[in-house]
C-alpha positions, 0 to 999 in steps of 0.5 A, a space after each residue: 174756627 170750630 169747624 176748621 179745627 174739627 176738619 183739621 184734627 177730627 175733633 175739638 178738645 180745647 177752646 181758648 177765648 183769647 180775642 179782646 180789645 182794650 180801649 182806654 178812656 175817661 169814664 165821663 167822656 167814654 164814647 158809646 161806640 168804644 163801649 159797644 166795641 169792647 162789649 161786642 168783642 170781649 164778651 160777645 166774641 168769647 161767649 159765642 166761641 164758647 157756645 160753638 166749642 161746647 156744642 162741638 164738645 158735647 156732640 163728640 161725647 168726649 168732653 173738653 176744656 174751655 178757657 177764658 182770658 180775663 185780666 187783672 183789670 177784672 179784679 183791680 180798678 185801673 184808671 181809664 179802663 172801666 169798660 175793659 175791667 167790666 168785661 174781664 170780670 164778666 168773663 170770670 162770671 161766665 166761666 163760673 156759670 158755664 160750670 153749672 151748664 156744661 159739667 154734665 158733658 165733661 167740659 171743664 171751664 176756667 179763666 186766667 187773669 194775666 197782669 202786665 205781659 210783654 207781648 209782641 204787640 206791647 213790646 212795639 208800643 212800650 219803650 224798654 225803660 217803661 217796662 223797667 218801671 212797670 217791673 218795679 211795681 210787680 213783686 216778682 220784679 218784671 212783667 210776664 212773658 207770653 210763655 208764662 201765660 201759656 203754661 197755666 193754660 196748658 195745665 188747665 186744659 191737660 189731664 193734670 187739670 181735668 178736675 179743675 173747673 170754675 177757677 180763675 188763676 191770676 198770673 200777675 207776678 204777685 201784683 194782686 196780693 199787694 194792697 194799694 197804698 196812697 203815695 202821700 201815706 208812704 211819704 208820711 211814713 218816710 218823714 217827708 
């Protein structure tokens, strides 16, 4: 990918590690093959893309921007997503670690952590009424659009974000700001 970008555009300025896979499963029964598939793609794919991109950016002597696609699952526990959440938290630590290793070459490194997002793939899997229910649990009242995820990525990789490095930006409609309150407690407050 890096070679193709350089061949087409003459240099590489931005690399976004966006490839990932989510394999749901109960922790007690999670199969090793699913675990290693998630680790290999989410962590290995991102690590080695960043490595190839950083080598190119260093050789150009012009710096650049590396961005990792984390998730709210790296900040909050979600049932049946322990393996996924573990990889997303690790990507955020990778972004911070690479600040120490790559800043001297003018490369800034950041991560974003999207929440529920209405991607074309998920729109095929999630019925419209379910999207409405998901939106009811998000302070802004709806899931994000892909464009709303792209905006912060563009900002972080532009001159406007050139002095931001090691940051993780949550794009979750305010979901991460909320405390999880057990339903039984809410029912008690309502007198049920």
